[in-house]
DRENVEX-37830 format. One record per atom (N, C-alpha, C): x, y, z; residue in one letter. Coordinates in steps of 0.02 Angstrom, whole numbers, padded with zeros to 5 digits, always signed. Last residue first. Layout:
residues N
XYZA ...
end
This chain:
residues 246
+00813+01005-00834R +00778+00997-00884R +00701+01059-00870R +00876+00935-00714G +00921+00953-00795G +00876+00982-00841G +00816+00865-00629L +00818+00835-00661L +00853+00865-00743L +00831+00965-00510Y +00863+00899-00503Y +00867+00850-00567Y +00809+01095-00520A +00833+01080-00461A +00884+01019-00471A +00694+01095-00656K +00756+01129-00655K +00822+01104-00599K +00601+00994-00575R +00648+00991-00638R +00713+01031-00629R +00575+01056-00450L +00603+01004-00465L +00646+00984-00524L +00493+01161-00521D +00540+01170-00480D +00598+01115-00473D +00390+01086-00601E +00436+01142-00637E +00518+01148-00596E +00350+00921-00597N +00351+00996-00553N +00404+01038-00576N +00344+00814-00638E +00334+00883-00693E +00326+00937-00652E +00380+00722-00549L +00420+00726-00619L +00396+00791-00656L +00294+00752-00436L +00352+00789-00441L +00378+00788-00511L +00172+00674-00522D +00156+00743-00519D +00231+00781-00501D +00210+00555-00500A +00207+00573-00570A +00204+00648-00562A +00233+00526-00366A +00303+00533-00403A +00269+00558-00479A +00151+00635-00259K +00147+00585-00308K +00208+00575-00352K +00223+00730-00136G +00181+00716-00177G +00185+00645-00226G +00319+00871-00090E +00299+00787-00074E +00244+00787-00124E +00468+00986-00040L +00404+00957-00088L +00389+00890-00070L +00530+01018+00078V +00518+01067+00022V +00458+01047-00025V +00579+00955+00224I +00541+00945+00161I +00501+01004+00129I +00739+01014+00269R +00674+01016+00269R +00646+00994+00208R +00878+01010+00267G +00857+00979+00322G +00783+00990+00326G +00916+01058+00138T +00952+01089+00182T +00904+01077+00271T +00788+00980+00078S +00828+01033+00060S +00856+01063+00124S +00702+00838+00011L +00743+00875+00067L +00771+00936+00036L +00548+00772-00073V +00627+00811-00079V +00633+00853-00021V +00474+00625-00077Y +00485+00701-00045Y +00541+00715-00054Y +00342+00538-00167G +00410+00555-00169G +00419+00615-00112G +00268+00377-00213R +00267+00435-00197R +00345+00467-00194R +00314+00264-00303H +00224+00281-00293H +00230+00355-00276H +00440+00248-00422A +00405+00271-00354A +00334+00268-00354A +00487+00249-00543I +00478+00173-00516I +00442+00190-00444I +00535+00378-00581S +00499+00320-00634S +00497+00280-00603S +00587+00440-00461L +00539+00438-00459L +00502+00398-00522L +00734+00370-00496S +00683+00360-00437S +00615+00389-00426S +00758+00432-00615V +00769+00349-00613V +00728+00344-00548V +00770+00571-00568N +00733+00540-00638N +00717+00480-00624N +00856+00598-00458A +00777+00604-00458A +00743+00565-00517A +00976+00532-00384N +00952+00523-00447N +00882+00525-00440N +00987+00534-00245Q +01009+00603-00280Q +00971+00597-00350Q +00886+00457-00135E +00939+00467-00193E +00949+00517-00206E +00828+00306-00038V +00859+00382-00027V +00913+00382-00093V +00670+00229-00040V +00735+00248-00074V +00764+00309-00072V +00589+00108+00051L +00613+00203+00047L +00674+00208+00022L +00449-00004+00026M +00542+00030+00024M +00530+00105+00029M +00389-00150+00070A +00381-00081+00072A +00456-00061+00065A +00371-00299-00042V +00420-00275+00010V +00413-00198+00009V +00305-00375-00134G +00286-00356-00074G +00314-00309-00030G +00354-00371-00247A +00349-00450-00208A +00317-00426-00144A +00373-00256-00291E +00303-00288-00321E +00314-00367-00312E +00498-00232-00224N +00431-00198-00198N +00366-00227-00223N +00588-00308-00321V +00580-00328-00234V +00506-00294-00213V +00557-00224-00445Q +00545-00303-00419Q +00529-00335-00369Q +00615-00112-00411Q +00545-00125-00418Q +00515-00179-00417Q +00748-00164-00372I +00712-00124-00344I +00640-00138-00352I +00783-00196-00519I +00780-00245-00456I +00742-00201-00392I +00776-00079-00578E +00719-00127-00596E +00718-00176-00546E +00882-00016-00538F +00816+00004-00508F +00758-00029-00526F +00996-00082-00587S +00979-00074-00522S +00909-00072-00488S +00969-00051-00711R +00961-00119-00683R +00957-00129-00630R +01011+00080-00704E +00935+00065-00741E +00929-00008-00703E +01138+00080-00673V +01084+00096-00626V +01026+00081-00648V +01201+00011-00773L +01182-00046-00704L +01135-00010-00671L +01213+00100-00868V +01166+00049-00891V +01160-00002-00824V +01294+00185-00790P +01229+00213-00817P +01185+00141-00835P +01387+00112-00671A +01387+00132-00744A +01316+00155-00759A +01397+00152-00492L +01368+00106-00529L +01365+00152-00609L +01418+00256-00380G +01443+00204-00387G +01448+00147-00442G +01227+00242-00321M +01316+00279-00314M +01367+00223-00340M +01097+00208-00332S +01132+00213-00386S +01228+00227-00396S +01073+00195-00196P +01085+00126-00232P +01131+00134-00307P +01084+00279-00069E +01085+00283-00124E +01124+00226-00176E +01011+00146+00033D +01035+00213+00042D +01087+00234-00032D +00855+00085+00066M +00906+00089+00016M +00948+00154+00002M +00758-00009+00187L +00784+00050+00163L +00851+00062+00111L +00606-00083+00191L +00684-00096+00174L +00700-00030+00160L +00505-00167+00296L +00529-00109+00267L +00600-00109+00254L +00504-00292+00339K +00420-00242+00322K +00463-00185+00278K +00604-00414+00293P +00593-00362+00319P +00520-00328+00301P +00681-00535+00309K +00609-00523+00294K +00570-00467+00317K +00809-00564+00309S +00795-00549+00391S +00711-00543+00377S +00857-00557+00191M +00842-00626+00229M +00816-00599+00288M +00845-00455+00125L +00783-00486+00125L +00805-00543+00162L +00995-00404+00143A +00924-00373+00187A +00863-00402+00188A +01045-00498+00053R +01070-00512+00119R +01001-00462+00168R +00971-00464-00069G +00964-00519-00051G +00990-00523+00019G +01049-00330-00074M +00972-00324-00069M +00955-00399-00022M +01181-00372-00091A +01174-00323-00038A +01094-00330-00025A +01174-00452-00210V +01191-00492-00156V +01177-00439-00086V +01133-00336-00293M +01095-00395-00295M +01101-00434-00226M +01257-00267-00277Q +01200-00256-00279Q +01150-00292-00261Q +01345-00361-00353Q +01348-00337-00283Q +01293-00313-00249Q +01293-00354-00480E +01273-00414-00435E +01307-00419-00369E +01343-00216-00516G +01266-00238-00518G +01262-00322-00485G +01488-00232-00493G +01434-00188-00454G +01371-00203-00456G +01537-00397-00515S +01531-00341-00549S +01473-00304-00491S +01633-00486-00372L +01570-00486-00422L +01555-00420-00463L +01721-00531-00294T +01746-00540-00348T +01684-00517-00409T +01665-00521-00160G +01730-00470-00187G +01731-00455-00268G +01609-00646-00144A +01565-00578-00152A +01619-00517-00178A +01666-00791-00203L +01682-00734-00163L +01629-00661-00192L +01536-00897-00240Q +01586-00851-00279Q +01601-00806-00213Q +01423-00983-00222S +01498-01002-00186S +01567-00957-00215S +01319-00929-00281R +01321-00948-00210R +01378-00965-00187R +01289-00911-00420R +01361-00882-00402R +01371-00892-00313R +01184-00952-00418E +01227-00984-00473E +01304-00961-00460E +01109-00895-00350H +01114-00955-00337H +01169-00985-00384H +01109-00765-00404L +01145-00780-00339L +01146-00837-00313L +01017-00778-00515L +01107-00782-00519L +01134-00788-00471L +00897-00761-00458P +00909-00828-00496P +01002-00826-00493P +00820-00672-00353F +00885-00664-00399F +00921-00720-00413F +00702-00707-00328L +00688-00652-00352L +00761-00649-00370L +00737-00844-00283S +00697-00831-00344S +00689-00779-00370S +00825-00827-00175Y +00844-00853-00242Y +00799-00834-00312Y +00749-00786-00092V +00797-00736-00108V +00820-00756-00184V +00660-00909-00063R +00632-00833-00086R +00694-00801-00124R +00781-00984-00014E +00730-01001-00072E +00698-00929-00102E +00812-00911+00096L +00868-00910+00039L +00823-00949-00037L +00712-00926+00160E +00698-00867+00150E +00766-00865+00099E +00682-01080+00187P +00631-01043+00149P +00667-00972+00132P +00821-01079+00280K +00813-01110+00185K +00757-01082+00149K +00819-01011+00383L +00860-01010+00330L +00843-01023+00265L +00720-01038+00472D +00700-00996+00431D +00748-00994+00374D +00801-01118+00568S +00731-01157+00519S +00710-01115+00483S +00862-01040+00638R +00911-01079+00593R +00850-01102+00552R +00787-00876+00668P +00792-00940+00684P +00824-00984+00630P +00862-00714+00656R +00798-00761+00624R +00808-00838+00643R +00958-00646+00648L +00933-00641+00710L +00868-00690+00703L +01049-00664+00554Y +01064-00702+00615Y +01014-00687+00666Y +01021-00668+00406A +00970-00703+00418A +00985-00715+00505A +01135-00590+00336G +01078-00560+00342G +01017-00595+00392G +01225-00703+00324M +01224-00638+00383M +01167-00617+00393M +01177-00762+00217E +01165-00804+00291E +01170-00740+00342E +01233-00695+00119L +01177-00694+00129L +01154-00729+00204L +01379-00722+00135N +01343-00644+00138N +01265-00654+00156N +01371-00857+00121Q +01395-00840+00174Q +01367-00767+00176Q +01347-00831-00016L +01292-00883+00021L +01321-00852+00095L +01438-00766-00086V +01400-00750-00085V +01336-00768-00044V +01596-00782+00038T +01538-00816-00019T +01480-00772-00004T +01711-00664+00082M +01661-00718+00106M +01627-00741+00035M +01778-00558+00065P +01818-00617+00073P +01780-00685+00080P +01674-00451+00075G +01698-00474+00017G +01758-00536+00014G +01542-00433+00134F +01605-00443+00160F +01640-00474+00112F +01481-00266+00063L +01476-00335+00083L +01534-00350+00122L +01435-00128+00051R +01467-00152+00085R +01459-00219+00116R +01342-00044-00048R +01338-00106-00018R +01357-00138+00023R +01354+00099-00070N +01417+00058-00069N +01408-00010-00056N +01240+00125+00073E +01261+00147+00022E +01352+00108+00012E +01153-00023+00139P +01194+00039+00134P +01215+00067+00078P +00992-00074+00161V +01050-00088+00103V +01080-00029+00100V +00914-00108+00309I +00946-00089+00251I +00987-00106+00201I +00752-00153+00369A +00817-00195+00348A +00837-00124+00316A +00646-00175+00512L +00668-00124+00460L +00741-00161+00445L +00558-00277+00592G +00550-00271+00531G +00587-00213+00493G +00583-00274+00739R +00525-00237+00722R +00497-00242+00633R +00720-00292+00733R +00667-00357+00753R +00603-00327+00735R +00773-00169+00694I +00776-00220+00651I +00729-00270+00663I +00724-00108+00812R +00687-00092+00748R +00717-00147+00694R +00818-00161+00919H +00748-00183+00924H +00700-00162+00849H +00942-00126+00858A +00910-00192+00876A +00852-00199+00865A +00929+00019+00893T +00932-00006+00815T +00911-00081+00812T +00819+00058+01036P +00890+00045+00999P +00897+00027+00934P +00692+00196+01059M +00709+00120+01049M +00774+00092+01023M +00659+00302+01054R +00691+00291+01105R +00739+00223+01098R +00547+00287+00939T +00596+00343+00954T +00647+00328+00990T +00447+00186+00933V +00513+00175+00925V +00581+00229+00925V +00303+00162+00944D +00350+00213+00942D +00404+00208+00965D +00204+00073+00834E +00241+00065+00901E +00303+00132+00895E +00171+00057+00692G +00123+00083+00737G +00155+00065+00817G +00266+00023+00625A +00235-00008+00619A +00178-00017+00690A +00353+00157+00695L +00371+00093+00666L +00330+00035+00661L +00379+00340+00718M +00339+00264+00718M +00346+00207+00689M +00480+00432+00792V +00480+00384+00753V +00438+00319+00762V +00436+00615+00844R +00420+00546+00847R +00448+00505+00789R +00496+00766+00914G +00465+00720+00857G +00471+00653+00867G +00676+00821+00959T +00598+00813+00975T +00581+00778+00914T +00808+00772+00927R +00786+00817+00997R +00716+00811+01022R +00825+00602+00868P +00811+00678+00874P +00809+00695+00942P +00982+00504+00894R +00908+00504+00910R +00885+00591+00916R +01061+00398+00767V +01054+00460+00792V +00969+00473+00813V +01015+00267+00753L +01087+00295+00762L +01109+00341+00795L +00883+00231+00706G +00893+00247+00780G +00963+00252+00788G +00844+00222+00583L +00883+00170+00610L +00892+00173+00671L +00798+00357+00578I +00746+00304+00554I +00781+00224+00600I +00918+00422+00580T +00865+00429+00625T +00816+00378+00643T +01003+00384+00479K +01021+00362+00548K +00963+00387+00585K +00902+00433+00379L +00918+00360+00378L +00951+00349+00447L +00916+00580+00410T +00862+00552+00399T +00866+00459+00409T +01063+00597+00376T +01029+00591+00454T +00972+00588+00459T +01063+00563+00245S +01113+00518+00282S +01059+00531+00357S +00990+00674+00199K +00970+00612+00189K +00998+00565+00235K +01029+00804+00214G +01005+00800+00263G +00971+00729+00262G +01102+00884+00108S +01033+00901+00132S +01002+00880+00173S +01221+00863+00081A +01206+00897+00136A +01146+00920+00139A +01183+00824-00086N +01244+00841-00023N +01224+00870+00020N +01007+00841-00129G +01061+00842-00142G +01122+00799-00078G +00877+00716-00140G +00901+00779-00092G +00973+00778-00112G +00703+00623-00092L +00779+00657-00149L +00811+00713-00117L +00655+00490-00051L +00677+00518-00035L +00734+00572-00070L +00529+00384-00124C +00593+00402-00123C +00601+00461-00105C +00424+00226-00094V +00414+00304-00090V +00516+00323-00092V +00316+00113-00122L +00390+00122-00155L +00391+00192-00124L +00214+00002-00012E +00233+00069-00047E +00306+00073-00073E +00170-00094+00053G +00172-00094+00000G +00196-00046-00041G +00120+00010+00200A +00129-00062+00160A +00139-00048+00105A +00195+00195+00173R +00140+00135+00200R +00152+00055+00169R +00281+00312+00237V +00300+00244+00205V +00249+00201+00224V +00292+00477+00282I +00268+00404+00281I +00277+00365+00224I +00370+00622+00362L +00382+00556+00316L +00339+00511+00319L +00457+00764+00406H +00396+00711+00420H +00390+00685+00354H +00552+00874+00505S +00546+00832+00460S +00484+00781+00472S +00584+00994+00585D +00526+00963+00586D +00506+00949+00517D +00737+00990+00515Q +00713+01043+00564Q +00609+01026+00535Q +00887+00914+00525L +00837+00898+00511L +00792+00947+00562L +00996+01000+00598I +01010+00967+00546I +00948+00960+00508I +01079+01123+00686H +01005+01117+00677H +00993+01068+00596H +01207+01120+00794I +01175+01129+00716I +01132+01086+00710I +01272+01096+00929Q +01222+01164+00898Q +01172+01151+00830Q +01253+00907+00901G +01282+00985+00925G +01237+01037+00935G +01163+00883+00767Y +01221+00871+00765Y +01272+00937+00832Y +00980+00865+00785Y +01060+00896+00796Y +01113+00880+00809Y +00825+00861+00716T +00867+00817+00733T +00954+00879+00737T +00660+00836+00741N +00693+00882+00729N +00783+00865+00773N +00504+00791+00670I +00566+00774+00671I +00631+00837+00687I +00376+00769+00636G +00408+00834+00684G +00476+00834+00694G +00370+00613+00636E +00317+00681+00647E +00383+00709+00701E +00376+00479+00503L +00428+00538+00545L +00371+00602+00565L +00333+00305+00494E +00301+00401+00506E +00374+00428+00547E +00298+00153+00412L +00348+00198+00444L +00318+00284+00445L +00168+00126+00389L +00202+00075+00409L +00279+00112+00449L +00000+00195+00412P +00087+00196+00391P +00120+00134+00432P -00132+00116+00361A -00111+00139+00416A -00012+00128+00382A -00191+00140+00182A -00156+00090+00229A -00118+00123+00283A -00236+00214+00060T -00253+00225+00127T -00239+00161+00183T -00138+00188-00023E -00145+00252-00014E -00177+00248+00047E -00133+00050-00037A -00079+00073-00014A -00096+00148-00004A -00275+00043-00104A -00262+00000-00037A -00201+00039-00003A -00250+00098-00226P -00302+00119-00159P -00295+00102-00116P -00078+00087-00266S -00138+00053-00280S -00189+00100-00217S +00033+00206-00346A -00002+00175-00277A -00064+00148-00297A +00103+00140-00496A +00062+00183-00467A +00036+00163-00414A +00248+00156-00595S +00212+00142-00533S +00161+00169-00505S +00278+00163-00764M +00292+00194-00694M +00244+00172-00655M 
end
């Protein structure tokens, strides 16, 4: 299990949600939501269907604007800033179901992740991704749509890493994967985090998420109802009954 280092625990927040209240029309979705991810941390956000997880991600990305509260990214208030500005500030996402360009090759998919970076950065970033995922170098000429689910997850993560993000968002990385591939996917997530990339993993699978995370938050009907170190949350009786089935 991962454990947060003393440096990570005292580092300035890389991402901070402060008192976020988000609405869809008159429906109050996120209610005084708060969340922090520090440099080097792997933090998971847990919750069931309709808990507000997707709205939280959309708020972080700037696809949904909160009525009140602030989104801070690397010390800057980006609450009113467009998504493109946030991406330039170091945000990247691996979307739910990976959403690769199936008719394009692995290499072409990876190159799409670096569209905001200078062409001179392409080769070193490719080498960095290939060092993390040697299989992608072997499959670089293969069409992404012909890969297995686990291999597609590597491509999706590699594509996001091509932008050299400070913070990587993962949206339901276990969705649609066989159990054996879920375990491998989270091994890869941990590997990327250990390479120095801060991560926020949004998941329903509490057991596997908390097993690799430093800290966690539990979202229920738009409110953060539990938060703490991952090891403590794994032993929390309410969480175990609601999410872990034990």
